[in-house]
KEMI-987017 format. One record per residue: x, y, z of N, C-alpha, C, O, CB in turn; residue in one letter; chain. Coordinates in nm, 3 decimals, padded with zeros to 5 digits. Glycine has a CB too. Layout:
+---------+---------+---------+---------+---------+---------+---------+---------+---------+---------+---------+---------+---------+---------+---------+-------+------+
|     n_X |     n_Y |     n_Z |    ca_X |    ca_Y |    ca_Z |     c_X |     c_Y |     c_Z |     o_X |     o_Y |     o_Z |    cb_X |    cb_Y |    cb_Z | vexpa | fise |
+---------+---------+---------+---------+---------+---------+---------+---------+---------+---------+---------+---------+---------+---------+---------+-------+------+
|       X |       Y |       Z |       X |       Y |       Z |       X |       Y |       Z |       X |       Y |       Z |       X |       Y |       Z |     A |    A |
...
+---------+---------+---------+---------+---------+---------+---------+---------+---------+---------+---------+---------+---------+---------+---------+-------+------+
% end
This chain:
+---------+---------+---------+---------+---------+---------+---------+---------+---------+---------+---------+---------+---------+---------+---------+-------+------+
|     n_X |     n_Y |     n_Z |    ca_X |    ca_Y |    ca_Z |     c_X |     c_Y |     c_Z |     o_X |     o_Y |     o_Z |    cb_X |    cb_Y |    cb_Z | vexpa | fise |
+---------+---------+---------+---------+---------+---------+---------+---------+---------+---------+---------+---------+---------+---------+---------+-------+------+
|  09.657 |  04.889 |  08.685 |  09.606 |  04.975 |  08.613 |  09.508 |  05.094 |  08.692 |  09.424 |  05.032 |  08.757 |  09.540 |  04.896 |  08.516 |     M |    A |
|  09.495 |  05.194 |  08.703 |  09.400 |  05.310 |  08.723 |  09.289 |  05.335 |  08.683 |  09.276 |  05.295 |  08.567 |  09.436 |  05.397 |  08.696 |     S |    A |
|  09.216 |  05.375 |  08.716 |  09.032 |  05.351 |  08.643 |  09.056 |  05.509 |  08.657 |  09.086 |  05.560 |  08.764 |  08.848 |  05.246 |  08.760 |     T |    A |
|  09.036 |  05.597 |  08.508 |  09.047 |  05.741 |  08.450 |  08.891 |  05.768 |  08.581 |  08.811 |  05.675 |  08.593 |  09.018 |  05.762 |  08.213 |     I |    A |
|  08.874 |  05.865 |  08.642 |  08.782 |  05.897 |  08.669 |  08.767 |  06.107 |  08.638 |  08.828 |  06.212 |  08.656 |  08.777 |  05.821 |  08.812 |     L |    A |
|  08.624 |  06.042 |  08.576 |  08.574 |  06.212 |  08.487 |  08.476 |  06.237 |  08.605 |  08.407 |  06.173 |  08.685 |  08.469 |  06.210 |  08.281 |     L |    A |
|  08.510 |  06.376 |  08.570 |  08.409 |  06.551 |  08.693 |  08.346 |  06.561 |  08.623 |  08.375 |  06.541 |  08.505 |  08.466 |  06.732 |  08.742 |     F |    A |
|  08.199 |  06.607 |  08.674 |  08.203 |  06.550 |  08.809 |  08.121 |  06.478 |  08.826 |  08.001 |  06.492 |  08.800 |  08.199 |  06.621 |  08.906 |     P |    A |
|  08.199 |  06.349 |  08.895 |  08.107 |  06.227 |  08.906 |  07.951 |  06.220 |  08.930 |  07.865 |  06.152 |  08.874 |  08.156 |  06.159 |  09.007 |     P |    A |
|  07.942 |  06.331 |  09.049 |  07.762 |  06.355 |  09.083 |  07.791 |  06.213 |  09.181 |  07.897 |  06.158 |  09.213 |  07.603 |  06.337 |  08.905 |     E |    A |
|  07.638 |  06.179 |  09.214 |  07.652 |  06.060 |  09.294 |  07.744 |  05.925 |  09.305 |  07.726 |  05.847 |  09.398 |  07.554 |  06.023 |  09.281 |     D |    A |
|  07.862 |  05.896 |  09.187 |  07.920 |  05.763 |  09.160 |  08.064 |  05.775 |  09.270 |  08.142 |  05.680 |  09.279 |  07.958 |  05.742 |  08.969 |     S |    A |
|  08.085 |  05.905 |  09.349 |  08.162 |  05.903 |  09.432 |  08.133 |  05.972 |  09.567 |  08.082 |  06.083 |  09.580 |  08.256 |  05.938 |  09.376 |     A |    A |
|  08.165 |  05.906 |  09.646 |  08.075 |  05.902 |  09.785 |  08.148 |  05.991 |  09.837 |  08.098 |  05.992 |  09.950 |  08.058 |  05.764 |  09.882 |     P |    A |
|  08.242 |  06.079 |  09.840 |  08.281 |  06.196 |  09.876 |  08.329 |  06.328 |  09.770 |  08.424 |  06.407 |  09.769 |  08.378 |  06.157 |  09.956 |     W |    A |
|  08.217 |  06.306 |  09.687 |  08.221 |  06.379 |  09.596 |  08.003 |  06.522 |  09.622 |  07.906 |  06.480 |  09.559 |  08.255 |  06.229 |  09.436 |     F |    A |
|  07.990 |  06.608 |  09.678 |  07.924 |  06.717 |  09.690 |  07.840 |  06.759 |  09.538 |  07.737 |  06.726 |  09.479 |  08.031 |  06.820 |  09.741 |     V |    A |
|  07.925 |  06.826 |  09.527 |  07.860 |  06.922 |  09.378 |  07.932 |  07.013 |  09.437 |  08.010 |  06.998 |  09.531 |  07.671 |  06.967 |  09.337 |     G |    A |
|  07.894 |  07.147 |  09.357 |  07.920 |  07.234 |  09.375 |  07.874 |  07.313 |  09.542 |  07.763 |  07.279 |  09.582 |  07.883 |  07.269 |  09.261 |     K |    A |
|  07.932 |  07.383 |  09.607 |  07.956 |  07.413 |  09.768 |  08.007 |  07.552 |  09.748 |  08.043 |  07.594 |  09.637 |  08.077 |  07.304 |  09.859 |     M |    A |
|  08.009 |  07.611 |  09.840 |  08.049 |  07.717 |  09.895 |  08.175 |  07.663 |  10.012 |  08.188 |  07.549 |  10.056 |  07.915 |  07.793 |  09.953 |     E |    A |
|  08.238 |  07.756 |  10.035 |  08.359 |  07.677 |  10.144 |  08.325 |  07.715 |  10.295 |  08.407 |  07.680 |  10.380 |  08.540 |  07.740 |  10.113 |     R |    A |
|  08.191 |  07.795 |  10.343 |  08.068 |  07.805 |  10.455 |  07.965 |  07.671 |  10.427 |  07.959 |  07.592 |  10.521 |  07.968 |  07.969 |  10.431 |     V |    A |
|  07.913 |  07.651 |  10.348 |  07.827 |  07.542 |  10.332 |  07.868 |  07.398 |  10.361 |  07.801 |  07.329 |  10.436 |  07.787 |  07.548 |  10.210 |     Q |    A |
|  07.967 |  07.357 |  10.306 |  08.079 |  07.295 |  10.325 |  08.112 |  07.229 |  10.491 |  08.108 |  07.112 |  10.530 |  08.177 |  07.401 |  10.276 |     A |    A |
|  08.149 |  07.366 |  10.571 |  08.134 |  07.376 |  10.744 |  08.056 |  07.352 |  10.721 |  08.055 |  07.274 |  10.626 |  08.145 |  07.476 |  10.848 |     E |    A |
|  07.977 |  07.375 |  10.756 |  07.858 |  07.388 |  10.810 |  07.807 |  07.201 |  10.767 |  07.789 |  07.121 |  10.859 |  07.763 |  07.543 |  10.729 |     Q |    A |
|  07.793 |  07.169 |  10.654 |  07.762 |  07.036 |  10.611 |  07.857 |  06.941 |  10.751 |  07.799 |  06.883 |  10.843 |  07.826 |  07.010 |  10.421 |     F |    A |
|  08.041 |  06.948 |  10.728 |  08.087 |  06.899 |  10.766 |  08.028 |  06.880 |  10.961 |  08.010 |  06.770 |  11.013 |  08.197 |  06.947 |  10.703 |     L |    A |
|  08.010 |  07.012 |  11.033 |  07.987 |  07.023 |  11.141 |  07.858 |  06.944 |  11.190 |  07.843 |  06.902 |  11.305 |  07.992 |  07.145 |  11.156 |     K |    A |
|  07.769 |  06.932 |  11.088 |  07.658 |  06.897 |  11.147 |  07.674 |  06.711 |  11.125 |  07.652 |  06.621 |  11.207 |  07.518 |  06.987 |  11.069 |     E |    A |
|  07.716 |  06.704 |  10.991 |  07.732 |  06.511 |  10.956 |  07.846 |  06.464 |  10.984 |  07.853 |  06.342 |  10.987 |  07.720 |  06.454 |  10.796 |     H |    A |
|  07.972 |  06.545 |  11.013 |  08.121 |  06.499 |  10.988 |  08.151 |  06.448 |  11.125 |  08.084 |  06.482 |  11.223 |  08.234 |  06.624 |  10.937 |     G |    A |
|  08.253 |  06.365 |  11.131 |  08.372 |  06.347 |  11.214 |  08.528 |  06.387 |  11.241 |  08.597 |  06.449 |  11.159 |  08.377 |  06.259 |  11.202 |     R |    A |
|  08.572 |  06.344 |  11.365 |  08.704 |  06.366 |  11.261 |  08.785 |  06.310 |  11.187 |  08.826 |  06.196 |  11.208 |  08.778 |  06.400 |  11.295 |     Q |    A |
|  08.831 |  06.403 |  11.060 |  08.943 |  06.359 |  10.976 |  08.836 |  06.324 |  10.850 |  08.884 |  06.308 |  10.738 |  09.048 |  06.217 |  11.047 |     R |    A |
|  08.721 |  06.316 |  10.865 |  08.598 |  06.315 |  10.769 |  08.623 |  06.402 |  10.628 |  08.707 |  06.492 |  10.625 |  08.466 |  06.381 |  10.853 |     E |    A |
|  08.543 |  06.369 |  10.516 |  08.611 |  06.481 |  10.446 |  08.456 |  06.454 |  10.328 |  08.357 |  06.384 |  10.304 |  08.821 |  06.451 |  10.378 |     F |    A |
|  08.544 |  06.584 |  10.287 |  08.404 |  06.588 |  10.105 |  08.521 |  06.641 |  10.073 |  08.619 |  06.671 |  10.141 |  08.206 |  06.711 |  10.065 |     L |    A |
|  08.482 |  06.654 |  09.886 |  08.510 |  06.705 |  09.762 |  08.440 |  06.800 |  09.702 |  08.352 |  06.719 |  09.674 |  08.513 |  06.621 |  09.688 |     V |    A |
|  08.406 |  06.881 |  09.665 |  08.332 |  07.009 |  09.634 |  08.388 |  07.058 |  09.519 |  08.510 |  07.059 |  09.503 |  08.335 |  07.114 |  09.742 |     R |    A |
|  08.317 |  07.095 |  09.446 |  08.323 |  07.211 |  09.285 |  08.318 |  07.318 |  09.397 |  08.232 |  07.335 |  09.484 |  08.153 |  07.218 |  09.127 |     E |    A |
|  08.403 |  07.368 |  09.377 |  08.408 |  07.541 |  09.392 |  08.295 |  07.641 |  09.372 |  08.221 |  07.633 |  09.274 |  08.501 |  07.594 |  09.294 |     R |    A |
|  08.283 |  07.726 |  09.455 |  08.160 |  07.740 |  09.438 |  08.221 |  07.865 |  09.293 |  08.184 |  07.807 |  09.191 |  08.056 |  07.791 |  09.602 |     A |    A |
|  08.268 |  07.954 |  09.264 |  08.398 |  08.054 |  09.208 |  08.446 |  08.036 |  09.093 |  08.472 |  08.078 |  08.980 |  08.519 |  08.048 |  09.279 |     T |    A |
|  08.445 |  07.943 |  09.181 |  08.517 |  07.863 |  09.003 |  08.476 |  07.739 |  08.909 |  08.517 |  07.632 |  08.956 |  08.664 |  07.803 |  09.023 |     K |    A |
|  08.418 |  07.728 |  08.808 |  08.366 |  07.617 |  08.735 |  08.451 |  07.528 |  08.722 |  08.559 |  07.585 |  08.702 |  08.320 |  07.642 |  08.618 |     D |    A |
|  08.463 |  07.429 |  08.723 |  08.557 |  07.306 |  08.721 |  08.686 |  07.315 |  08.801 |  08.766 |  07.234 |  08.754 |  08.599 |  07.278 |  08.579 |     G |    A |
|  08.734 |  07.374 |  08.895 |  08.749 |  07.315 |  09.048 |  08.693 |  07.259 |  09.097 |  08.574 |  07.229 |  09.098 |  08.755 |  07.366 |  09.133 |     F |    A |
|  08.825 |  07.224 |  09.176 |  08.770 |  07.137 |  09.334 |  08.823 |  07.141 |  09.467 |  08.935 |  07.090 |  09.469 |  08.782 |  06.994 |  09.327 |     Y |    A |
|  08.795 |  07.172 |  09.553 |  08.858 |  07.178 |  09.681 |  08.783 |  07.108 |  09.753 |  08.662 |  07.085 |  09.743 |  08.881 |  07.301 |  09.738 |     A |    A |
|  08.894 |  07.062 |  09.857 |  08.910 |  06.928 |  09.944 |  08.886 |  07.045 |  10.110 |  08.933 |  07.151 |  10.153 |  09.120 |  06.816 |  09.912 |     L |    A |
|  08.776 |  06.930 |  10.159 |  08.700 |  07.014 |  10.277 |  08.699 |  06.888 |  10.400 |  08.630 |  06.787 |  10.390 |  08.511 |  07.076 |  10.222 |     S |    A |
|  08.779 |  06.913 |  10.503 |  08.793 |  06.809 |  10.600 |  08.786 |  06.875 |  10.754 |  08.828 |  06.989 |  10.770 |  08.936 |  06.731 |  10.571 |     I |    A |
|  08.739 |  06.810 |  10.850 |  08.672 |  06.836 |  10.972 |  08.836 |  06.790 |  11.063 |  08.895 |  06.707 |  10.993 |  08.497 |  06.724 |  10.998 |     R |    A |
|  08.878 |  06.806 |  11.130 |  09.023 |  06.839 |  11.213 |  08.926 |  06.882 |  11.364 |  08.847 |  06.976 |  11.360 |  09.149 |  07.008 |  11.124 |     Y |    A |
|  08.942 |  06.821 |  11.455 |  08.905 |  06.885 |  11.679 |  08.760 |  06.961 |  11.590 |  08.669 |  06.917 |  11.519 |  09.095 |  07.088 |  11.815 |     H |    A |
|  08.796 |  07.082 |  11.637 |  08.687 |  07.182 |  11.630 |  08.713 |  07.258 |  11.543 |  08.678 |  07.376 |  11.556 |  08.658 |  07.253 |  11.736 |     Y |    A |
|  08.777 |  07.218 |  11.436 |  08.787 |  07.296 |  11.303 |  08.818 |  07.264 |  11.138 |  08.839 |  07.151 |  11.094 |  08.877 |  07.373 |  11.333 |     S |    A |
|  08.816 |  07.370 |  11.069 |  08.818 |  07.280 |  10.883 |  08.941 |  07.331 |  10.829 |  08.988 |  07.441 |  10.857 |  08.669 |  07.335 |  10.743 |     F |    A |
|  08.979 |  07.267 |  10.768 |  09.096 |  07.278 |  10.665 |  09.055 |  07.297 |  10.535 |  08.936 |  07.301 |  10.570 |  09.181 |  07.161 |  10.661 |     R |    A |
|  09.046 |  07.318 |  10.365 |  08.997 |  07.350 |  10.316 |  09.166 |  07.381 |  10.182 |  09.246 |  07.475 |  10.186 |  08.894 |  07.438 |  10.400 |     H |    A |
|  09.164 |  07.289 |  10.103 |  09.304 |  07.217 |  10.028 |  09.212 |  07.260 |  09.863 |  09.099 |  07.228 |  09.827 |  09.345 |  06.978 |  10.077 |     F |    A |
|  09.300 |  07.329 |  09.807 |  09.244 |  07.351 |  09.648 |  09.291 |  07.212 |  09.605 |  09.374 |  07.147 |  09.670 |  09.321 |  07.496 |  09.543 |     N |    A |
|  09.222 |  07.160 |  09.467 |  09.205 |  07.098 |  09.367 |  09.214 |  07.165 |  09.231 |  09.105 |  07.215 |  09.203 |  09.102 |  07.046 |  09.387 |     I |    A |
|  09.289 |  07.182 |  09.151 |  09.319 |  07.294 |  09.012 |  09.334 |  07.182 |  08.927 |  09.417 |  07.097 |  08.959 |  09.475 |  07.416 |  09.010 |     D |    A |
|  09.276 |  07.170 |  08.836 |  09.323 |  07.088 |  08.723 |  09.418 |  07.160 |  08.621 |  09.418 |  07.283 |  08.610 |  09.201 |  07.038 |  08.648 |     P |    A |
|  09.493 |  07.084 |  08.555 |  09.653 |  07.114 |  08.487 |  09.570 |  07.104 |  08.389 |  09.466 |  07.039 |  08.400 |  09.809 |  07.011 |  08.497 |     T |    A |
|  09.611 |  07.178 |  08.259 |  09.630 |  07.129 |  08.064 |  09.613 |  06.976 |  08.080 |  09.508 |  06.913 |  08.069 |  09.827 |  07.167 |  07.967 |     A |    A |
|  09.728 |  06.932 |  08.104 |  09.717 |  06.828 |  08.069 |  09.584 |  06.715 |  08.140 |  09.634 |  06.612 |  08.186 |  09.849 |  06.799 |  08.085 |     D |    A |
|  09.475 |  06.720 |  08.150 |  09.356 |  06.629 |  08.221 |  09.418 |  06.562 |  08.363 |  09.367 |  06.458 |  08.404 |  09.302 |  06.490 |  08.105 |     G |    A |
|  09.518 |  06.618 |  08.431 |  09.503 |  06.536 |  08.590 |  09.533 |  06.684 |  08.693 |  09.534 |  06.794 |  08.637 |  09.665 |  06.372 |  08.624 |     H |    A |
|  09.553 |  06.675 |  08.817 |  09.484 |  06.729 |  08.915 |  09.574 |  06.738 |  08.965 |  09.632 |  06.631 |  08.983 |  09.384 |  06.684 |  08.977 |     Y |    A |
|  09.650 |  06.875 |  09.020 |  09.719 |  06.970 |  09.145 |  09.663 |  06.990 |  09.262 |  09.561 |  07.059 |  09.264 |  09.737 |  07.101 |  09.113 |     C |    A |
|  09.716 |  06.935 |  09.387 |  09.688 |  06.972 |  09.483 |  09.811 |  06.976 |  09.624 |  09.883 |  06.901 |  09.689 |  09.578 |  06.900 |  09.488 |     M |    A |
|  09.775 |  07.113 |  09.611 |  09.939 |  07.134 |  09.691 |  10.059 |  07.124 |  09.563 |  10.049 |  07.166 |  09.448 |  09.978 |  06.972 |  09.831 |     G |    A |
|  10.161 |  07.062 |  09.621 |  10.307 |  07.065 |  09.533 |  10.289 |  06.940 |  09.442 |  10.344 |  06.940 |  09.332 |  10.467 |  07.048 |  09.639 |     T |    A |
|  10.210 |  06.825 |  09.486 |  10.185 |  06.700 |  09.369 |  10.050 |  06.714 |  09.301 |  09.953 |  06.775 |  09.345 |  10.185 |  06.537 |  09.439 |     L |    A |
|  10.065 |  06.628 |  09.150 |  10.007 |  06.596 |  09.113 |  09.957 |  06.498 |  09.062 |  10.043 |  06.416 |  09.029 |  10.013 |  06.638 |  09.095 |     T |    A |
|  09.770 |  06.446 |  09.022 |  09.741 |  06.273 |  09.070 |  09.698 |  06.294 |  08.931 |  09.689 |  06.404 |  08.876 |  09.614 |  06.199 |  09.219 |     F |    A |
|  09.673 |  06.181 |  08.881 |  09.602 |  06.158 |  08.750 |  09.441 |  06.176 |  08.782 |  09.360 |  06.220 |  08.701 |  09.640 |  06.001 |  08.687 |     Q |    A |
|  09.412 |  06.132 |  08.916 |  09.247 |  06.180 |  08.919 |  09.292 |  06.264 |  09.024 |  09.398 |  06.322 |  09.046 |  09.101 |  06.060 |  08.957 |     N |    A |
|  09.120 |  06.249 |  09.120 |  09.112 |  06.314 |  09.239 |  09.102 |  06.202 |  09.335 |  09.087 |  06.193 |  09.457 |  08.999 |  06.414 |  09.245 |     I |    A |
|  09.114 |  06.127 |  09.245 |  09.028 |  05.957 |  09.328 |  09.189 |  05.915 |  09.405 |  09.217 |  05.914 |  09.525 |  08.948 |  05.766 |  09.153 |     E |    A |
|  09.261 |  05.889 |  09.308 |  09.408 |  05.893 |  09.353 |  09.499 |  05.988 |  09.441 |  09.599 |  05.953 |  09.503 |  09.466 |  05.896 |  09.251 |     D |    A |
|  09.440 |  06.120 |  09.434 |  09.453 |  06.202 |  09.552 |  09.449 |  06.189 |  09.698 |  09.541 |  06.203 |  09.778 |  09.383 |  06.270 |  09.538 |     A |    A |
|  09.329 |  06.159 |  09.718 |  09.221 |  06.116 |  09.774 |  09.271 |  05.983 |  09.868 |  09.260 |  05.990 |  09.990 |  09.113 |  06.088 |  09.659 |     I |    A |
|  09.323 |  05.870 |  09.809 |  09.381 |  05.807 |  09.842 |  09.524 |  05.821 |  09.885 |  09.544 |  05.779 |  09.999 |  09.356 |  05.752 |  09.781 |     Y |    A |
|  09.630 |  05.870 |  09.820 |  09.724 |  05.919 |  09.892 |  09.734 |  05.987 |  09.985 |  09.834 |  05.971 |  10.055 |  09.775 |  05.956 |  09.848 |     H |    A |
|  09.610 |  06.114 |  10.032 |  09.618 |  06.175 |  10.138 |  09.558 |  06.080 |  10.240 |  09.551 |  06.109 |  10.359 |  09.559 |  06.303 |  10.125 |     Y |    A |
|  09.519 |  05.974 |  10.193 |  09.408 |  05.838 |  10.310 |  09.532 |  05.769 |  10.429 |  09.512 |  05.724 |  10.542 |  09.325 |  05.638 |  10.171 |     Q |    A |
|  09.693 |  05.787 |  10.330 |  09.768 |  05.686 |  10.361 |  09.891 |  05.804 |  10.413 |  09.940 |  05.749 |  10.511 |  09.796 |  05.566 |  10.228 |     Q |    A |
|  09.945 |  05.908 |  10.397 |  09.996 |  06.036 |  10.390 |  09.991 |  06.154 |  10.456 |  09.892 |  06.224 |  10.434 |  09.974 |  06.063 |  10.311 |     N |    A |
|  10.047 |  06.181 |  10.508 |  10.000 |  06.343 |  10.581 |  09.929 |  06.431 |  10.434 |  09.964 |  06.440 |  10.317 |  10.187 |  06.459 |  10.658 |     S |    A |
|  09.836 |  06.475 |  10.500 |  09.790 |  06.594 |  10.478 |  09.812 |  06.783 |  10.480 |  09.807 |  06.881 |  10.406 |  09.726 |  06.562 |  10.528 |     L |    A |
|  09.839 |  06.742 |  10.627 |  09.897 |  06.859 |  10.713 |  09.939 |  06.771 |  10.831 |  09.929 |  06.649 |  10.845 |  09.782 |  06.993 |  10.756 |     F |    A |
|  09.993 |  06.875 |  10.919 |  10.059 |  06.877 |  11.023 |  09.999 |  06.978 |  11.138 |  10.016 |  07.099 |  11.152 |  10.188 |  06.905 |  10.980 |     I |    A |
|  09.908 |  06.868 |  11.227 |  09.869 |  06.967 |  11.344 |  09.928 |  06.967 |  11.497 |  09.920 |  06.864 |  11.564 |  09.726 |  06.949 |  11.362 |     H |    A |
|  09.974 |  07.061 |  11.538 |  10.065 |  07.041 |  11.660 |  10.161 |  06.916 |  11.668 |  10.167 |  06.846 |  11.769 |  09.977 |  07.033 |  11.780 |     D |    A |
|  10.239 |  06.892 |  11.546 |  10.336 |  06.785 |  11.555 |  10.266 |  06.683 |  11.541 |  10.341 |  06.592 |  11.578 |  10.417 |  06.776 |  11.669 |     G |    A |
|  10.174 |  06.640 |  11.514 |  10.095 |  06.546 |  11.489 |  10.067 |  06.530 |  11.308 |  09.987 |  06.607 |  11.255 |  09.969 |  06.580 |  11.582 |     Q |    A |
|  10.125 |  06.448 |  11.242 |  10.070 |  06.400 |  11.114 |  09.911 |  06.404 |  11.104 |  09.854 |  06.341 |  11.194 |  10.119 |  06.255 |  11.093 |     H |    A |
|  09.843 |  06.457 |  11.025 |  09.688 |  06.446 |  10.971 |  09.669 |  06.348 |  10.880 |  09.733 |  06.391 |  10.784 |  09.636 |  06.569 |  10.902 |     V |    A |
|  09.621 |  06.241 |  10.847 |  09.572 |  06.167 |  10.722 |  09.421 |  06.194 |  10.649 |  09.387 |  06.278 |  10.732 |  09.574 |  06.020 |  10.763 |     T |    A |
|  09.300 |  06.188 |  10.555 |  09.201 |  06.157 |  10.599 |  09.145 |  06.087 |  10.602 |  09.157 |  05.996 |  10.520 |  09.159 |  06.190 |  10.592 |     L |    A |
|  09.080 |  06.084 |  10.668 |  08.968 |  05.965 |  10.720 |  08.843 |  05.893 |  10.618 |  08.878 |  05.827 |  10.520 |  08.878 |  06.042 |  10.844 |     G |    A |
|  08.746 |  05.906 |  10.641 |  08.645 |  05.874 |  10.535 |  08.534 |  05.930 |  10.472 |  08.436 |  05.961 |  10.539 |  08.602 |  05.795 |  10.562 |     Q |    A |
|  08.536 |  05.938 |  10.411 |  08.368 |  06.060 |  10.338 |  08.271 |  06.082 |  10.465 |  08.212 |  05.996 |  10.530 |  08.225 |  05.952 |  10.181 |     P |    A |
|  08.272 |  06.247 |  10.486 |  08.142 |  06.187 |  10.577 |  08.013 |  06.153 |  10.511 |  07.972 |  06.190 |  10.401 |  08.097 |  06.289 |  10.684 |     V |    A |
|  07.963 |  06.081 |  10.594 |  07.843 |  05.996 |  10.561 |  07.727 |  06.095 |  10.547 |  07.701 |  06.172 |  10.640 |  07.811 |  05.881 |  10.677 |     R |    A |
|  07.648 |  06.095 |  10.417 |  07.534 |  06.187 |  10.367 |  07.417 |  06.092 |  10.417 |  07.385 |  05.976 |  10.393 |  07.533 |  06.223 |  10.185 |     R |    A |
|  07.361 |  06.209 |  10.512 |  07.213 |  06.117 |  10.556 |  07.140 |  06.162 |  10.429 |  07.054 |  06.081 |  10.396 |  07.112 |  06.167 |  10.728 |     R |    A |
|  07.153 |  06.311 |  10.319 |  07.063 |  06.375 |  10.241 |  07.150 |  06.474 |  10.173 |  07.225 |  06.531 |  10.251 |  06.944 |  06.433 |  10.318 |     T |    A |
|  07.163 |  06.515 |  10.025 |  07.189 |  06.504 |  09.972 |  07.245 |  06.663 |  10.034 |  07.137 |  06.714 |  10.065 |  07.128 |  06.439 |  09.880 |     R |    A |
|  07.340 |  06.755 |  10.063 |  07.426 |  06.834 |  10.115 |  07.338 |  06.921 |  10.078 |  07.274 |  06.982 |  10.165 |  07.566 |  06.840 |  10.080 |     P |    A |
|  07.317 |  06.944 |  09.943 |  07.251 |  07.078 |  09.934 |  07.103 |  07.082 |  10.008 |  07.062 |  07.177 |  10.075 |  07.236 |  07.115 |  09.775 |     S |    A |
|  07.032 |  06.963 |  09.983 |  06.910 |  06.958 |  10.073 |  06.925 |  07.004 |  10.226 |  06.835 |  07.062 |  10.286 |  06.860 |  06.814 |  10.074 |     E |    A |
|  07.052 |  06.970 |  10.283 |  07.059 |  06.971 |  10.445 |  07.072 |  07.090 |  10.452 |  07.000 |  07.132 |  10.543 |  07.169 |  06.896 |  10.528 |     S |    A |
|  07.171 |  07.231 |  10.362 |  07.198 |  07.294 |  10.397 |  07.064 |  07.426 |  10.334 |  07.060 |  07.545 |  10.366 |  07.336 |  07.275 |  10.381 |     I |    A |
|  07.017 |  07.388 |  10.286 |  06.895 |  07.476 |  10.237 |  06.833 |  07.445 |  10.370 |  06.822 |  07.543 |  10.444 |  06.801 |  07.429 |  10.082 |     K |    A |
|  06.806 |  07.377 |  10.398 |  06.688 |  07.321 |  10.523 |  06.727 |  07.454 |  10.661 |  06.628 |  07.494 |  10.723 |  06.742 |  07.092 |  10.599 |     Q |    A |
|  06.844 |  07.504 |  10.693 |  06.944 |  07.594 |  10.795 |  06.988 |  07.683 |  10.705 |  07.107 |  07.709 |  10.719 |  07.078 |  07.518 |  10.872 |     H |    A |
|  06.927 |  07.745 |  10.607 |  06.908 |  07.925 |  10.497 |  06.814 |  07.943 |  10.537 |  06.751 |  08.044 |  10.504 |  06.894 |  07.953 |  10.316 |     V |    A |
+---------+---------+---------+---------+---------+---------+---------+---------+---------+---------+---------+---------+---------+---------+---------+-------+------+
% end
């Protein structure tokens, strides 16, 4: 039985960082993230819509996670009951292919401080 994850979960999910712009996510991943570490953020331009941001080599990739009319979440061509299910799926299955290698999600980026606090220090 799958657990229903209500959003936004705030501090209950280690990968959720709240509302954050893409450039802030990249800065946070650059400073604190390792290869394949990721975070999920609420998109700054669209309330209730999310994005998964991942660090890979010296760059970053961003994937939209959009709510559906029936309360699920769509990421690419797949639909998931909740965002936690999407994360689990892409930890086991290829999220994208880079130079012929299938890339899966690693672990959530470890937060030493709240991302919003860390970003404010650099602005």
